[in-house]
N, C-alpha and C positions, 0 to 999 in steps of 0.2 A: 103871547104865543111862545111856545118853546117846543123843541124837538122831543119826541117820545121814542124810547127804545122798547122793542118788543121781540119776542122769539117764536112767534107762531109759525114761521117758515122753517123752523129747525136750525136757525142761525140768528145772529143779532141783526135786526133791521132797524135803521134809524128812520122814523117817520117824520118827514119834514113838514108836511101839511096833509092831514087826512082828508081834508076837503079841498085840496089844492087842484088847480086846473093847469092847462097847458102853459099859461103865462108863468106860473110858479116853476114848472118843470124847466122851461127854457131859462129862467132866471138862475136857477141852481146850476144848470149846464154852463151858462156863461161864467159864473163865478169859478166853477171848477176849471174851466178852460183858461180863463185869464189869470186868475190868482194862483193856481196850482200847476199851470202849464200842462194840463191833462188833455190828452187826445183821446177821443172816443172811437171805439172800434166795434164791429159787429152790432151795428144799429138795426134794431128790429122795431118797426113801426107798424102796429096793427090798428084795427078799427077802434078798439077800446083800451089798448095798452101800448106803451113804448118802453123798450128796454135798451139802454145804451151801456155797453161794457167799457170799462177803463181800468187802468192800473194806477194805484196809489201806494207809493213806497213798496213796490214789488208785490202788492196784493191785488188780485183780480176782483173788482167790485162792479156792481151794476146800479146805474141810476134808473129808477123805475117810475113810470106814471101809469095810473089806472083811473078810469072815470069813476070807479067804485071805491077805490082806496086811497086816492091822492098820489102824493110824491114821496118816494122813499129811496134809501140806499141800503144795499145788502151785499154780502159776498156772492159772487157769481155762482159758486158751487152750492149754495143754500145748505141743504142737509149734510153735505159732505165738507162743509167749511171747517177749516182749522181754527183753533182758538185764537191764533195770531191774526187771522182774517177778521174774526169778530172784533178783536181789539182795535184793528185798523178802522173799522166802521165807527166804533165809539170815538176814536181819536178824531177822525174826519168830521163826525157829527158835532163835536165840541167846537171845532174851528168854524164850521158852517153856521152853527147857531149864533156865534158872535157876529159874523158877517151878515146873516139874514135878518136877525131880529134886533140888532143894536145899531141901526143907522146906515147900513150899506144898501141904499135904495137906488142904485144906478139904473138907468133906463136901458133895456136891451134892444129896443126897436131900432 
């Protein structure tokens, strides 16, 4: 398994798990929080989606979960995202890919 980058939202979106559930969402949130010292703000939890905003190297990004599309990260401004915001998503995706898919299997419970 590996991350996929797509641009259907009008920005770069790093798809972490297109069939991922809440467990995968919270696993990614835990890695971001513990390994990158990220604090989540503006947490929106709806019936079928969750959006948690955060800052990564001065870029506003969103950790997203949808029961239909899985877990992903994208710039908070989506269609109005700057090129440097899209590059930050790609950078973070590369680091996350290493942690998620190459043996970082810590239990978040």
